[in-house]
C-alpha positions in Angstrom: 14.9 8.5 -7.0 17.2 6.5 -4.7 18.4 3.3 -6.2 17.7 0.6 -3.7 17.6 -3.2 -3.8 14.3 -4.5 -5.2 12.1 -5.9 -2.4 11.3 -9.5 -2.1 7.5 -9.2 -1.9 4.8 -11.8 -2.1 2.0 -10.8 -4.5 -1.4 -12.5 -4.4 -5.0 -12.0 -5.2 -7.2 -10.3 -2.6 -9.4 -12.3 -0.3 -12.3 -10.9 1.8 -10.1 -11.0 5.0 -7.8 -8.5 3.4 -10.4 -5.7 3.0 -9.8 -3.9 6.3 -6.0 -3.6 5.7 -6.6 -2.5 2.1 -9.0 0.2 3.2 -6.4 1.4 5.7 -3.7 1.4 3.1 -5.7 3.3 0.6 -6.8 5.9 3.2 -3.2 6.6 4.0 -2.0 6.7 0.4 -4.6 8.6 -1.5 -6.3 12.1 -1.2 -9.5 10.6 -2.5 -11.9 8.9 -0.1 -13.2 5.7 -1.6 -16.8 4.9 -0.6 -18.0 1.4 0.5 -19.4 0.8 -3.0 -15.9 1.0 -4.4 -14.8 -1.9 -2.2 -18.0 -3.8 -2.9 -17.2 -3.5 -6.7 -13.6 -4.7 -6.5 -14.7 -7.8 -4.5 -17.0 -9.0 -7.3 -15.5 -12.1 -8.7 -14.4 -10.8 -12.1 -12.7 -7.7 -10.5 -11.3 -9.6 -7.6 -9.0 -11.7 -9.8 -7.4 -8.6 -11.1 -7.0 -6.9 -7.7 -3.6 -7.9 -6.2 -1.8 -7.2 -2.9 1.9 -7.0 -2.1 3.1 -8.3 1.3 6.5 -8.0 2.9 6.2 -10.8 5.5 2.8 -10.2 7.0 2.7 -6.5 6.3 0.5 -5.2 3.4 2.7 -2.7 1.7 1.0 -2.1 -1.7 -2.1 -2.9 -3.8 -3.5 -2.6 -7.2 -7.4 -2.4 -7.5 -9.1 -3.0 -10.8 -12.6 -2.8 -12.2 -14.0 -3.9 -15.5 -15.8 -1.0 -17.1 -18.4 -1.4 -19.9 -18.4 1.5 -22.4 -21.9 2.6 -23.2 -21.5 3.4 -26.9 -19.1 0.7 -28.0 -20.2 -2.0 -25.5 -16.6 -2.9 -25.1 -15.2 -4.1 -21.8 -12.2 -2.1 -20.6 -10.0 -2.9 -17.6 -9.7 0.1 -15.4 -6.8 0.4 -12.8 -8.6 2.3 -10.1 -5.8 2.5 -7.6 -2.2 1.5 -7.5 -0.2 2.5 -4.4 2.8 1.5 -2.3 3.7 2.6 1.2 6.0 5.6 0.8 9.0 4.0 2.6 8.9 1.1 0.1 8.4 3.2 -3.0 11.0 3.1 -5.8 11.9 -0.5 -5.2 9.9 -2.3 -7.9 6.8 -3.1 -5.9 4.4 -1.0 -8.0 5.8 -2.4 -11.2 5.4 -6.0 -9.9 1.8 -5.3 -8.9 1.0 -4.0 -12.4 2.8 -6.9 -14.0 0.9 -9.4 -11.9 -2.5 -7.7 -12.7 -1.8 -7.6 -16.5 -0.4 -11.1 -16.5 -3.7 -12.5 -15.3 -5.6 -10.6 -18.0 -3.3 -11.0 -20.9 -4.4 -14.5 -21.8 -8.0 -13.7 -21.6 -8.4 -11.4 -24.6 -11.5 -10.2 -22.8 -10.7 -6.5 -22.6 -10.5 -3.9 -25.3 -7.8 -2.1 -23.4 -6.3 -1.2 -20.0 -6.6 2.3 -18.7 -6.3 4.5 -15.6 -6.8 8.1 -14.5 -4.0 10.2 -13.0 -4.0 13.7 -11.7 -2.5 16.1 -14.2 0.0 17.4 -11.6 1.0 14.0 -10.3 4.2 14.0 -12.4 5.9 11.1 -10.7 2.9 8.8 -11.4 2.7 10.0 -15.0 6.4 9.3 -15.5 6.0 5.8 -13.9 3.1 4.9 -16.2 4.8 6.2 -19.3 7.8 4.1 -18.6 5.6 1.1 -18.4 4.0 1.7 -21.8 0.9 3.9 -21.0 0.2 7.0 -23.0 -2.0 10.0 -22.2 -5.1 9.9 -24.4 -7.6 12.3 -22.9 -7.8 15.3 -20.5 -10.7 15.1 -18.1 -11.8 18.2 -16.2 -12.9 18.1 -12.6 -12.6 14.3 -12.4 -11.6 14.2 -8.7 -14.5 16.2 -7.3 -14.4 14.7 -3.9 -10.7 15.2 -3.3 -9.3 16.1 0.1 -6.6 18.7 -0.1 -3.5 17.4 1.7 -0.3 19.5 2.0 2.4 18.2 -0.3 0.1 15.9 -2.2 -0.8 16.6 -5.9 -4.0 18.7 -5.8 -5.3 18.9 -9.3 -8.9 17.9 -9.7 -8.3 17.3 -13.4 -6.9 14.1 -14.8 -5.4 12.4 -17.8 -6.8 9.1 -19.0 -3.8 7.0 -19.8 -4.1 3.9 -21.9 -1.7 1.0 -22.2 -0.4 0.8 -25.7 -1.2 -2.7 -26.8 2.0 -3.4 -28.7 4.0 -2.2 -25.7 2.8 -4.4 -22.8 6.0 -3.9 -20.8 8.3 -4.4 -23.8 6.8 -7.8 -24.3 5.4 -6.7 -27.6 8.7 -5.2 -28.7 10.6 -8.4 -28.0 8.1 -10.4 -29.9 8.3 -8.1 -33.0 12.1 -8.5 -33.1 11.9 -12.3 -33.3 8.8 -12.4 -35.5 9.0 -14.4 -38.7 6.9 -13.4 -41.7 4.4 -16.1 -40.7 3.9 -14.7 -37.3 3.0 -11.3 -38.6 0.5 -12.8 -40.9 -1.4 -14.5 -38.1 -1.8 -11.2 -36.3 -3.7 -9.7 -39.2 -6.1 -12.7 -39.6 -9.6 -11.8 -38.4 -10.6 -13.4 -35.2 -9.5 -13.4 -31.6 -5.9 -12.3 -32.1 -7.0 -9.1 -33.8 -9.5 -8.4 -31.0 -6.5 -7.9 -28.8 -4.9 -5.3 -31.0 -7.9 -3.3 -31.9 -7.9 0.2 -30.6 -11.2 1.5 -29.2 
């Protein structure tokens, strides 16, 4: 894409007053119509702290919406990135990456989630490339996931999706840096049972 200056955006957690602008933003960005229940969910306290908005001055230009999902079989709690979008004229300037960073930053210290995942249309190649660059890997092919999708000319139209999961050791290269400076003692602590292992366990 075009290489432009990164934008100086302000990122903060969503508050109820932001809902209207967020609905408007998502309606303009995505070919999927999100029902009121979706917004009700992301405003629940535990989801709200992981839902972040990007502002340029007073203008809402991007958002990441997250929900905590409980797996039926394993009972594990997973963090699902439901939407991540940036207004087209501001894309390619680091806003999406900042939103994702901010969301994962607030969850990293909690150790509360088995993993972080998202769904992306199989023909949305730009998005797939973006997430791969940030450490996500495609784990599963899901057929007919986007049943209620509107067909918009020029917008990816596959109803199938990949489930992409953030590789734990690779949270934005943070894991890689840590490994390089690790002393033998550090590596031992990771393999001790208890909370630290929880974080690394694959589901």
